[in-house]
All heavy atoms as atom14 arrays in JSON, in Angstrom:
{
  "sequence": "MDFLRDLWHFIKARKKWWLAPVIMLLILIGVLLVLGGSSAIAPFIYTLF",
  "atom14_mask": [
    [1, 1, 1, 1, 1, 1, 1, 1, 0, 0, 0, 0, 0, 0],
    [1, 1, 1, 1, 1, 1, 1, 1, 0, 0, 0, 0, 0, 0],
    [1, 1, 1, 1, 1, 1, 1, 1, 1, 1, 1, 0, 0, 0],
    [1, 1, 1, 1, 1, 1, 1, 1, 0, 0, 0, 0, 0, 0],
    [1, 1, 1, 1, 1, 1, 1, 1, 1, 1, 1, 0, 0, 0],
    [1, 1, 1, 1, 1, 1, 1, 1, 0, 0, 0, 0, 0, 0],
    [1, 1, 1, 1, 1, 1, 1, 1, 0, 0, 0, 0, 0, 0],
    [1, 1, 1, 1, 1, 1, 1, 1, 1, 1, 1, 1, 1, 1],
    [1, 1, 1, 1, 1, 1, 1, 1, 1, 1, 0, 0, 0, 0],
    [1, 1, 1, 1, 1, 1, 1, 1, 1, 1, 1, 0, 0, 0],
    [1, 1, 1, 1, 1, 1, 1, 1, 0, 0, 0, 0, 0, 0],
    [1, 1, 1, 1, 1, 1, 1, 1, 1, 0, 0, 0, 0, 0],
    [1, 1, 1, 1, 1, 0, 0, 0, 0, 0, 0, 0, 0, 0],
    [1, 1, 1, 1, 1, 1, 1, 1, 1, 1, 1, 0, 0, 0],
    [1, 1, 1, 1, 1, 1, 1, 1, 1, 0, 0, 0, 0, 0],
    [1, 1, 1, 1, 1, 1, 1, 1, 1, 0, 0, 0, 0, 0],
    [1, 1, 1, 1, 1, 1, 1, 1, 1, 1, 1, 1, 1, 1],
    [1, 1, 1, 1, 1, 1, 1, 1, 1, 1, 1, 1, 1, 1],
    [1, 1, 1, 1, 1, 1, 1, 1, 0, 0, 0, 0, 0, 0],
    [1, 1, 1, 1, 1, 0, 0, 0, 0, 0, 0, 0, 0, 0],
    [1, 1, 1, 1, 1, 1, 1, 0, 0, 0, 0, 0, 0, 0],
    [1, 1, 1, 1, 1, 1, 1, 0, 0, 0, 0, 0, 0, 0],
    [1, 1, 1, 1, 1, 1, 1, 1, 0, 0, 0, 0, 0, 0],
    [1, 1, 1, 1, 1, 1, 1, 1, 0, 0, 0, 0, 0, 0],
    [1, 1, 1, 1, 1, 1, 1, 1, 0, 0, 0, 0, 0, 0],
    [1, 1, 1, 1, 1, 1, 1, 1, 0, 0, 0, 0, 0, 0],
    [1, 1, 1, 1, 1, 1, 1, 1, 0, 0, 0, 0, 0, 0],
    [1, 1, 1, 1, 1, 1, 1, 1, 0, 0, 0, 0, 0, 0],
    [1, 1, 1, 1, 1, 1, 1, 1, 0, 0, 0, 0, 0, 0],
    [1, 1, 1, 1, 0, 0, 0, 0, 0, 0, 0, 0, 0, 0],
    [1, 1, 1, 1, 1, 1, 1, 0, 0, 0, 0, 0, 0, 0],
    [1, 1, 1, 1, 1, 1, 1, 1, 0, 0, 0, 0, 0, 0],
    [1, 1, 1, 1, 1, 1, 1, 1, 0, 0, 0, 0, 0, 0],
    [1, 1, 1, 1, 1, 1, 1, 0, 0, 0, 0, 0, 0, 0],
    [1, 1, 1, 1, 1, 1, 1, 1, 0, 0, 0, 0, 0, 0],
    [1, 1, 1, 1, 0, 0, 0, 0, 0, 0, 0, 0, 0, 0],
    [1, 1, 1, 1, 0, 0, 0, 0, 0, 0, 0, 0, 0, 0],
    [1, 1, 1, 1, 1, 1, 0, 0, 0, 0, 0, 0, 0, 0],
    [1, 1, 1, 1, 1, 1, 0, 0, 0, 0, 0, 0, 0, 0],
    [1, 1, 1, 1, 1, 0, 0, 0, 0, 0, 0, 0, 0, 0],
    [1, 1, 1, 1, 1, 1, 1, 1, 0, 0, 0, 0, 0, 0],
    [1, 1, 1, 1, 1, 0, 0, 0, 0, 0, 0, 0, 0, 0],
    [1, 1, 1, 1, 1, 1, 1, 0, 0, 0, 0, 0, 0, 0],
    [1, 1, 1, 1, 1, 1, 1, 1, 1, 1, 1, 0, 0, 0],
    [1, 1, 1, 1, 1, 1, 1, 1, 0, 0, 0, 0, 0, 0],
    [1, 1, 1, 1, 1, 1, 1, 1, 1, 1, 1, 1, 0, 0],
    [1, 1, 1, 1, 1, 1, 1, 0, 0, 0, 0, 0, 0, 0],
    [1, 1, 1, 1, 1, 1, 1, 1, 0, 0, 0, 0, 0, 0],
    [1, 1, 1, 1, 1, 1, 1, 1, 1, 1, 1, 0, 0, 0]
  ],
  "atom14_positions": [
    [[8.5, -5.3, 9.9], [8.96, -3.88, 9.76], [10.33, -3.73, 9.14], [10.71, -2.72, 8.73], [8.85, -3.21, 11.15], [7.42, -3.03, 11.63], [6.15, -2.25, 10.47], [6.77, -0.61, 10.44], [0.0, 0.0, 0.0], [0.0, 0.0, 0.0], [0.0, 0.0, 0.0], [0.0, 0.0, 0.0], [0.0, 0.0, 0.0], [0.0, 0.0, 0.0]],
    [[11.16, -4.8, 9.32], [12.47, -4.86, 8.8], [12.4, -4.63, 7.31], [13.32, -3.98, 6.62], [13.25, -6.07, 9.1], [13.66, -6.16, 10.6], [13.67, -5.01, 11.16], [13.85, -7.31, 11.08], [0.0, 0.0, 0.0], [0.0, 0.0, 0.0], [0.0, 0.0, 0.0], [0.0, 0.0, 0.0], [0.0, 0.0, 0.0], [0.0, 0.0, 0.0]],
    [[11.37, -5.2, 6.66], [11.28, -5.21, 5.15], [11.01, -3.69, 4.79], [11.72, -3.25, 3.77], [10.03, -6.13, 4.71], [9.83, -5.83, 3.23], [10.69, -6.42, 2.23], [8.69, -5.13, 2.77], [10.38, -6.19, 0.91], [8.41, -5.03, 1.48], [9.38, -5.48, 0.56], [0.0, 0.0, 0.0], [0.0, 0.0, 0.0], [0.0, 0.0, 0.0]],
    [[10.15, -3.08, 5.43], [9.88, -1.65, 5.03], [11.12, -0.76, 5.29], [11.39, 0.13, 4.54], [8.71, -1.14, 5.91], [7.39, -1.81, 5.6], [6.38, -1.29, 6.48], [7.03, -1.46, 4.12], [0.0, 0.0, 0.0], [0.0, 0.0, 0.0], [0.0, 0.0, 0.0], [0.0, 0.0, 0.0], [0.0, 0.0, 0.0], [0.0, 0.0, 0.0]],
    [[11.77, -1.0, 6.26], [13.12, -0.29, 6.7], [14.13, -0.47, 5.61], [14.81, 0.49, 5.13], [13.67, -0.51, 8.0], [14.77, 0.32, 8.42], [15.15, 0.08, 9.88], [14.16, -0.57, 10.65], [14.53, -1.55, 11.53], [15.69, -1.96, 11.69], [13.56, -2.1, 12.27], [0.0, 0.0, 0.0], [0.0, 0.0, 0.0], [0.0, 0.0, 0.0]],
    [[14.32, -1.8, 5.17], [15.17, -2.09, 4.14], [14.82, -1.38, 2.74], [15.6, -0.93, 1.96], [15.4, -3.56, 3.87], [16.09, -4.2, 5.05], [16.9, -3.48, 5.81], [15.94, -5.35, 5.28], [0.0, 0.0, 0.0], [0.0, 0.0, 0.0], [0.0, 0.0, 0.0], [0.0, 0.0, 0.0], [0.0, 0.0, 0.0], [0.0, 0.0, 0.0]],
    [[13.5, -1.47, 2.53], [12.98, -0.91, 1.33], [13.27, 0.55, 1.32], [13.62, 1.19, 0.23], [11.52, -1.14, 1.16], [10.84, -0.69, -0.15], [11.39, -1.41, -1.38], [9.36, -0.96, -0.03], [0.0, 0.0, 0.0], [0.0, 0.0, 0.0], [0.0, 0.0, 0.0], [0.0, 0.0, 0.0], [0.0, 0.0, 0.0], [0.0, 0.0, 0.0]],
    [[13.0, 1.29, 2.46], [13.32, 2.71, 2.48], [14.77, 3.06, 2.28], [15.05, 4.0, 1.62], [12.74, 3.26, 3.86], [13.15, 4.68, 4.09], [14.14, 5.1, 4.88], [12.64, 5.85, 3.38], [14.19, 6.59, 4.76], [13.26, 6.94, 3.95], [11.61, 6.02, 2.33], [12.94, 8.2, 3.36], [11.41, 7.17, 1.96], [12.08, 8.37, 2.47]],
    [[15.63, 2.26, 2.82], [17.12, 2.48, 2.63], [17.43, 2.2, 1.19], [18.36, 2.98, 0.72], [17.91, 1.64, 3.61], [17.88, 1.99, 4.95], [18.21, 3.26, 5.57], [17.36, 1.37, 6.13], [18.0, 3.33, 6.77], [17.56, 2.19, 7.28], [0.0, 0.0, 0.0], [0.0, 0.0, 0.0], [0.0, 0.0, 0.0], [0.0, 0.0, 0.0]],
    [[16.86, 1.21, 0.59], [17.14, 1.0, -0.88], [16.68, 2.28, -1.69], [17.39, 2.68, -2.56], [16.34, -0.24, -1.26], [16.49, -0.47, -2.73], [17.57, -0.98, -3.4], [15.43, -0.1, -3.61], [17.7, -1.07, -4.82], [15.5, -0.32, -5.02], [16.57, -0.9, -5.61], [0.0, 0.0, 0.0], [0.0, 0.0, 0.0], [0.0, 0.0, 0.0]],
    [[15.5, 2.79, -1.53], [15.02, 3.87, -2.2], [15.83, 5.1, -1.94], [16.2, 5.81, -2.97], [13.5, 4.1, -1.77], [12.56, 2.99, -2.43], [13.06, 5.52, -2.37], [11.14, 3.18, -1.87], [0.0, 0.0, 0.0], [0.0, 0.0, 0.0], [0.0, 0.0, 0.0], [0.0, 0.0, 0.0], [0.0, 0.0, 0.0], [0.0, 0.0, 0.0]],
    [[16.34, 5.32, -0.82], [17.11, 6.43, -0.37], [18.52, 6.4, -0.97], [19.04, 7.32, -1.53], [17.18, 6.57, 1.13], [17.65, 7.87, 1.65], [17.48, 7.84, 3.14], [18.36, 8.89, 3.76], [18.23, 8.84, 5.16], [0.0, 0.0, 0.0], [0.0, 0.0, 0.0], [0.0, 0.0, 0.0], [0.0, 0.0, 0.0], [0.0, 0.0, 0.0]],
    [[19.15, 5.16, -0.94], [20.51, 5.02, -1.36], [20.62, 5.0, -2.89], [21.5, 5.53, -3.42], [21.07, 3.74, -0.81], [0.0, 0.0, 0.0], [0.0, 0.0, 0.0], [0.0, 0.0, 0.0], [0.0, 0.0, 0.0], [0.0, 0.0, 0.0], [0.0, 0.0, 0.0], [0.0, 0.0, 0.0], [0.0, 0.0, 0.0], [0.0, 0.0, 0.0]],
    [[19.62, 4.43, -3.57], [19.73, 4.31, -5.05], [19.04, 5.36, -5.75], [18.93, 5.47, -6.94], [19.13, 2.94, -5.48], [19.71, 1.69, -4.86], [20.86, 1.29, -5.47], [21.35, -0.12, -5.23], [21.96, -0.37, -4.15], [22.09, 0.39, -3.16], [22.33, -1.71, -3.98], [0.0, 0.0, 0.0], [0.0, 0.0, 0.0], [0.0, 0.0, 0.0]],
    [[18.4, 6.32, -4.96], [17.67, 7.5, -5.53], [16.55, 7.03, -6.59], [16.38, 7.58, -7.58], [18.63, 8.36, -6.43], [19.93, 8.82, -5.54], [19.48, 9.98, -4.59], [20.68, 10.67, -4.07], [21.05, 10.32, -2.67], [0.0, 0.0, 0.0], [0.0, 0.0, 0.0], [0.0, 0.0, 0.0], [0.0, 0.0, 0.0], [0.0, 0.0, 0.0]],
    [[15.83, 6.03, -5.94], [14.7, 5.54, -6.82], [13.45, 6.08, -6.26], [12.46, 5.41, -5.83], [14.58, 4.05, -6.76], [15.84, 3.31, -7.12], [15.91, 3.26, -8.68], [17.13, 2.55, -9.11], [17.35, 2.55, -10.62], [0.0, 0.0, 0.0], [0.0, 0.0, 0.0], [0.0, 0.0, 0.0], [0.0, 0.0, 0.0], [0.0, 0.0, 0.0]],
    [[13.32, 7.46, -6.2], [12.14, 8.05, -5.63], [10.8, 7.82, -6.36], [9.76, 8.0, -5.75], [12.34, 9.61, -5.45], [13.52, 9.92, -4.52], [14.71, 10.35, -4.96], [13.61, 9.69, -3.18], [15.51, 10.55, -3.84], [14.87, 10.09, -2.81], [12.74, 9.23, -2.23], [15.37, 9.99, -1.46], [13.05, 9.19, -0.95], [14.4, 9.49, -0.56]],
    [[10.86, 7.43, -7.56], [9.61, 7.15, -8.36], [8.98, 5.86, -7.85], [7.82, 5.62, -8.19], [9.96, 6.98, -9.87], [10.94, 5.89, -10.1], [12.3, 5.94, -10.17], [10.63, 4.45, -10.44], [12.94, 4.78, -10.49], [11.9, 3.86, -10.61], [9.5, 3.79, -10.5], [12.02, 2.49, -10.89], [9.61, 2.49, -10.74], [10.76, 1.85, -10.96]],
    [[9.72, 5.04, -6.99], [9.1, 3.8, -6.48], [8.18, 4.13, -5.33], [7.32, 3.32, -4.99], [10.14, 2.83, -5.94], [10.9, 2.1, -7.01], [12.06, 1.28, -6.34], [10.04, 1.11, -7.69], [0.0, 0.0, 0.0], [0.0, 0.0, 0.0], [0.0, 0.0, 0.0], [0.0, 0.0, 0.0], [0.0, 0.0, 0.0], [0.0, 0.0, 0.0]],
    [[8.4, 5.24, -4.62], [7.62, 5.61, -3.44], [6.07, 5.68, -3.73], [5.31, 5.07, -3.02], [8.11, 6.79, -2.79], [0.0, 0.0, 0.0], [0.0, 0.0, 0.0], [0.0, 0.0, 0.0], [0.0, 0.0, 0.0], [0.0, 0.0, 0.0], [0.0, 0.0, 0.0], [0.0, 0.0, 0.0], [0.0, 0.0, 0.0], [0.0, 0.0, 0.0]],
    [[5.65, 6.35, -4.79], [4.2, 6.51, -5.11], [3.64, 5.06, -5.45], [2.51, 4.75, -5.11], [3.98, 7.53, -6.19], [5.35, 8.17, -6.23], [6.33, 7.32, -5.61], [0.0, 0.0, 0.0], [0.0, 0.0, 0.0], [0.0, 0.0, 0.0], [0.0, 0.0, 0.0], [0.0, 0.0, 0.0], [0.0, 0.0, 0.0], [0.0, 0.0, 0.0]],
    [[4.43, 4.32, -6.15], [3.94, 2.93, -6.58], [3.69, 2.05, -5.34], [2.69, 1.42, -5.32], [4.93, 2.38, -7.57], [4.55, 0.96, -7.91], [5.11, 3.19, -8.84], [0.0, 0.0, 0.0], [0.0, 0.0, 0.0], [0.0, 0.0, 0.0], [0.0, 0.0, 0.0], [0.0, 0.0, 0.0], [0.0, 0.0, 0.0], [0.0, 0.0, 0.0]],
    [[4.65, 2.11, -4.48], [4.53, 1.27, -3.25], [3.33, 1.74, -2.47], [2.64, 1.02, -1.82], [5.86, 1.26, -2.44], [6.91, 0.64, -3.31], [5.71, 0.63, -1.07], [8.3, 0.86, -2.81], [0.0, 0.0, 0.0], [0.0, 0.0, 0.0], [0.0, 0.0, 0.0], [0.0, 0.0, 0.0], [0.0, 0.0, 0.0], [0.0, 0.0, 0.0]],
    [[3.24, 3.09, -2.24], [2.02, 3.64, -1.48], [0.75, 3.12, -2.06], [-0.19, 2.84, -1.31], [2.14, 5.18, -1.44], [3.31, 5.62, -0.51], [3.11, 5.03, 1.09], [4.22, 6.06, 1.92], [0.0, 0.0, 0.0], [0.0, 0.0, 0.0], [0.0, 0.0, 0.0], [0.0, 0.0, 0.0], [0.0, 0.0, 0.0], [0.0, 0.0, 0.0]],
    [[0.59, 3.17, -3.44], [-0.58, 2.84, -4.09], [-0.85, 1.32, -3.89], [-1.95, 0.85, -3.55], [-0.5, 3.1, -5.56], [-1.75, 2.78, -6.42], [-2.91, 3.77, -6.02], [-1.42, 2.99, -7.83], [0.0, 0.0, 0.0], [0.0, 0.0, 0.0], [0.0, 0.0, 0.0], [0.0, 0.0, 0.0], [0.0, 0.0, 0.0], [0.0, 0.0, 0.0]],
    [[0.14, 0.5, -3.94], [0.02, -0.88, -3.68], [-0.41, -1.26, -2.29], [-1.29, -2.05, -2.04], [1.24, -1.64, -4.01], [1.67, -1.76, -5.51], [2.99, -2.45, -5.63], [0.48, -2.61, -6.26], [0.0, 0.0, 0.0], [0.0, 0.0, 0.0], [0.0, 0.0, 0.0], [0.0, 0.0, 0.0], [0.0, 0.0, 0.0], [0.0, 0.0, 0.0]],
    [[0.14, -0.47, -1.22], [-0.32, -0.65, 0.05], [-1.74, -0.22, 0.26], [-2.51, -0.91, 0.96], [0.69, 0.13, 0.96], [2.05, -0.56, 0.92], [0.2, 0.29, 2.44], [3.14, 0.22, 1.76], [0.0, 0.0, 0.0], [0.0, 0.0, 0.0], [0.0, 0.0, 0.0], [0.0, 0.0, 0.0], [0.0, 0.0, 0.0], [0.0, 0.0, 0.0]],
    [[-2.13, 0.9, -0.31], [-3.49, 1.37, -0.23], [-4.48, 0.39, -0.76], [-5.55, 0.04, -0.22], [-3.65, 2.73, -0.86], [-5.04, 3.37, -0.86], [-5.46, 3.67, 0.49], [-5.03, 4.56, -1.81], [0.0, 0.0, 0.0], [0.0, 0.0, 0.0], [0.0, 0.0, 0.0], [0.0, 0.0, 0.0], [0.0, 0.0, 0.0], [0.0, 0.0, 0.0]],
    [[-4.24, -0.17, -1.93], [-5.05, -1.23, -2.51], [-5.12, -2.51, -1.78], [-6.22, -3.11, -1.46], [-4.61, -1.54, -3.98], [-4.9, -0.31, -4.87], [-5.25, -2.79, -4.5], [-4.25, -0.42, -6.25], [0.0, 0.0, 0.0], [0.0, 0.0, 0.0], [0.0, 0.0, 0.0], [0.0, 0.0, 0.0], [0.0, 0.0, 0.0], [0.0, 0.0, 0.0]],
    [[-3.96, -2.85, -1.1], [-3.98, -3.99, -0.14], [-4.85, -3.81, 1.02], [-5.55, -4.68, 1.43], [0.0, 0.0, 0.0], [0.0, 0.0, 0.0], [0.0, 0.0, 0.0], [0.0, 0.0, 0.0], [0.0, 0.0, 0.0], [0.0, 0.0, 0.0], [0.0, 0.0, 0.0], [0.0, 0.0, 0.0], [0.0, 0.0, 0.0], [0.0, 0.0, 0.0]],
    [[-4.81, -2.66, 1.63], [-5.68, -2.29, 2.65], [-7.08, -2.31, 2.44], [-7.89, -2.85, 3.18], [-5.15, -1.0, 3.37], [-6.12, -0.43, 4.37], [-3.81, -1.09, 4.03], [0.0, 0.0, 0.0], [0.0, 0.0, 0.0], [0.0, 0.0, 0.0], [0.0, 0.0, 0.0], [0.0, 0.0, 0.0], [0.0, 0.0, 0.0], [0.0, 0.0, 0.0]],
    [[-7.42, -1.71, 1.21], [-8.79, -1.75, 0.85], [-9.28, -3.16, 0.6], [-10.48, -3.44, 0.95], [-8.97, -0.88, -0.45], [-9.01, 0.61, -0.3], [-9.11, 1.32, -1.67], [-10.19, 1.0, 0.57], [0.0, 0.0, 0.0], [0.0, 0.0, 0.0], [0.0, 0.0, 0.0], [0.0, 0.0, 0.0], [0.0, 0.0, 0.0], [0.0, 0.0, 0.0]],
    [[-8.55, -3.98, 0.06], [-8.93, -5.37, -0.17], [-9.04, -6.13, 1.16], [-10.17, -6.89, 1.27], [-7.87, -6.13, -1.04], [-7.82, -5.8, -2.45], [-6.71, -6.51, -3.11], [-9.18, -6.24, -3.09], [0.0, 0.0, 0.0], [0.0, 0.0, 0.0], [0.0, 0.0, 0.0], [0.0, 0.0, 0.0], [0.0, 0.0, 0.0], [0.0, 0.0, 0.0]],
    [[-8.29, -5.85, 2.15], [-8.49, -6.57, 3.35], [-9.73, -6.05, 4.09], [-10.43, -6.85, 4.66], [-7.15, -6.34, 4.3], [-7.35, -6.72, 5.74], [-5.97, -7.13, 3.72], [0.0, 0.0, 0.0], [0.0, 0.0, 0.0], [0.0, 0.0, 0.0], [0.0, 0.0, 0.0], [0.0, 0.0, 0.0], [0.0, 0.0, 0.0], [0.0, 0.0, 0.0]],
    [[-9.89, -4.75, 4.13], [-11.06, -4.2, 4.71], [-12.29, -4.57, 3.99], [-13.39, -4.73, 4.59], [-10.95, -2.7, 4.76], [-10.02, -2.12, 5.83], [-9.97, -0.59, 5.7], [-10.4, -2.53, 7.19], [0.0, 0.0, 0.0], [0.0, 0.0, 0.0], [0.0, 0.0, 0.0], [0.0, 0.0, 0.0], [0.0, 0.0, 0.0], [0.0, 0.0, 0.0]],
    [[-12.24, -4.69, 2.63], [-13.43, -5.06, 1.95], [-13.83, -6.49, 2.08], [-15.02, -6.75, 1.92], [0.0, 0.0, 0.0], [0.0, 0.0, 0.0], [0.0, 0.0, 0.0], [0.0, 0.0, 0.0], [0.0, 0.0, 0.0], [0.0, 0.0, 0.0], [0.0, 0.0, 0.0], [0.0, 0.0, 0.0], [0.0, 0.0, 0.0], [0.0, 0.0, 0.0]],
    [[-12.97, -7.32, 2.42], [-13.29, -8.7, 2.57], [-13.78, -9.16, 3.93], [-14.42, -10.13, 4.06], [0.0, 0.0, 0.0], [0.0, 0.0, 0.0], [0.0, 0.0, 0.0], [0.0, 0.0, 0.0], [0.0, 0.0, 0.0], [0.0, 0.0, 0.0], [0.0, 0.0, 0.0], [0.0, 0.0, 0.0], [0.0, 0.0, 0.0], [0.0, 0.0, 0.0]],
    [[-13.45, -8.28, 4.98], [-13.74, -8.91, 6.31], [-14.28, -7.81, 7.24], [-14.01, -7.82, 8.48], [-12.47, -9.32, 6.83], [-11.51, -8.31, 6.97], [0.0, 0.0, 0.0], [0.0, 0.0, 0.0], [0.0, 0.0, 0.0], [0.0, 0.0, 0.0], [0.0, 0.0, 0.0], [0.0, 0.0, 0.0], [0.0, 0.0, 0.0], [0.0, 0.0, 0.0]],
    [[-15.1, -6.73, 6.78], [-15.64, -5.86, 7.73], [-17.05, -5.42, 7.33], [-17.49, -5.8, 6.21], [-14.64, -4.67, 7.79], [-14.72, -3.94, 6.6], [0.0, 0.0, 0.0], [0.0, 0.0, 0.0], [0.0, 0.0, 0.0], [0.0, 0.0, 0.0], [0.0, 0.0, 0.0], [0.0, 0.0, 0.0], [0.0, 0.0, 0.0], [0.0, 0.0, 0.0]],
    [[-17.64, -4.64, 8.12], [-18.91, -4.14, 7.94], [-18.93, -2.92, 6.93], [-19.95, -2.62, 6.35], [-19.61, -3.56, 9.19], [0.0, 0.0, 0.0], [0.0, 0.0, 0.0], [0.0, 0.0, 0.0], [0.0, 0.0, 0.0], [0.0, 0.0, 0.0], [0.0, 0.0, 0.0], [0.0, 0.0, 0.0], [0.0, 0.0, 0.0], [0.0, 0.0, 0.0]],
    [[-17.78, -2.46, 6.67], [-17.78, -1.22, 5.56], [-17.55, -1.75, 4.18], [-17.28, -1.01, 3.33], [-16.63, -0.23, 6.07], [-15.32, -0.96, 6.08], [-17.05, 0.37, 7.25], [-14.2, 0.11, 6.33], [0.0, 0.0, 0.0], [0.0, 0.0, 0.0], [0.0, 0.0, 0.0], [0.0, 0.0, 0.0], [0.0, 0.0, 0.0], [0.0, 0.0, 0.0]],
    [[-17.6, -3.13, 3.96], [-17.3, -3.71, 2.69], [-18.27, -3.12, 1.59], [-17.89, -2.81, 0.54], [-17.45, -5.15, 2.65], [0.0, 0.0, 0.0], [0.0, 0.0, 0.0], [0.0, 0.0, 0.0], [0.0, 0.0, 0.0], [0.0, 0.0, 0.0], [0.0, 0.0, 0.0], [0.0, 0.0, 0.0], [0.0, 0.0, 0.0], [0.0, 0.0, 0.0]],
    [[-19.62, -3.01, 1.9], [-20.49, -2.44, 0.9], [-20.12, -1.05, 0.37], [-20.3, -0.68, -0.76], [-21.86, -2.4, 1.45], [-21.78, -3.46, 2.55], [-20.4, -3.33, 3.03], [0.0, 0.0, 0.0], [0.0, 0.0, 0.0], [0.0, 0.0, 0.0], [0.0, 0.0, 0.0], [0.0, 0.0, 0.0], [0.0, 0.0, 0.0], [0.0, 0.0, 0.0]],
    [[-19.53, -0.19, 1.31], [-19.21, 1.07, 0.97], [-17.98, 1.15, 0.12], [-17.68, 2.05, -0.78], [-19.01, 2.0, 2.24], [-20.28, 2.0, 3.13], [-20.29, 1.29, 4.25], [-21.3, 2.66, 2.66], [-21.48, 1.38, 5.07], [-22.53, 2.74, 3.3], [-22.57, 1.98, 4.63], [0.0, 0.0, 0.0], [0.0, 0.0, 0.0], [0.0, 0.0, 0.0]],
    [[-17.03, 0.17, 0.4], [-15.81, 0.14, -0.45], [-16.11, -0.37, -1.83], [-15.53, 0.13, -2.83], [-14.7, -0.83, 0.32], [-14.2, -0.15, 1.59], [-13.48, -1.04, -0.58], [-13.39, -0.99, 2.44], [0.0, 0.0, 0.0], [0.0, 0.0, 0.0], [0.0, 0.0, 0.0], [0.0, 0.0, 0.0], [0.0, 0.0, 0.0], [0.0, 0.0, 0.0]],
    [[-16.99, -1.34, -1.87], [-17.27, -1.89, -3.18], [-17.93, -0.79, -4.21], [-17.84, -0.9, -5.3], [-18.22, -3.07, -3.19], [-17.66, -4.26, -2.54], [-18.38, -5.02, -1.61], [-16.32, -4.63, -2.82], [-17.81, -6.2, -0.97], [-15.8, -5.76, -2.29], [-16.58, -6.5, -1.37], [-15.88, -7.6, -0.93], [0.0, 0.0, 0.0], [0.0, 0.0, 0.0]],
    [[-18.58, 0.3, -3.59], [-19.2, 1.28, -4.4], [-18.14, 2.16, -5.02], [-18.35, 2.82, -6.02], [-20.18, 2.14, -3.55], [-19.47, 2.73, -2.51], [-21.27, 1.35, -3.09], [0.0, 0.0, 0.0], [0.0, 0.0, 0.0], [0.0, 0.0, 0.0], [0.0, 0.0, 0.0], [0.0, 0.0, 0.0], [0.0, 0.0, 0.0], [0.0, 0.0, 0.0]],
    [[-16.87, 2.11, -4.49], [-15.84, 2.9, -5.13], [-15.31, 2.38, -6.39], [-14.84, 3.04, -7.32], [-14.57, 2.95, -4.11], [-14.8, 3.7, -2.81], [-13.56, 3.6, -1.94], [-15.06, 5.14, -3.1], [0.0, 0.0, 0.0], [0.0, 0.0, 0.0], [0.0, 0.0, 0.0], [0.0, 0.0, 0.0], [0.0, 0.0, 0.0], [0.0, 0.0, 0.0]],
    [[-15.53, 0.99, -6.64], [-15.09, 0.34, -7.77], [-16.22, 0.06, -8.64], [-16.25, -0.31, -9.69], [-14.29, -0.92, -7.51], [-13.07, -0.59, -6.68], [-13.05, -0.91, -5.37], [-11.96, 0.01, -7.24], [-11.98, -0.6, -4.56], [-10.81, 0.28, -6.45], [-10.83, -0.09, -5.13], [0.0, 0.0, 0.0], [0.0, 0.0, 0.0], [0.0, 0.0, 0.0]]
  ]
}
C-alpha cells in the first residue's frame, strides 16, 4: 500500500491528474485478468472481449 500512497502523493504534488484515469484503467484490466484466469466467472469475462 505504500506504493499507492506514494503514487497518490506524486500525482497530487506534480499536478499530473491525467495519470489517474490511466492508472485506474490498468488496475481494472489487471483485476479482470486475475479473475479471468482463476475463477468460475471466467467464461463471462471472456465474452466481454
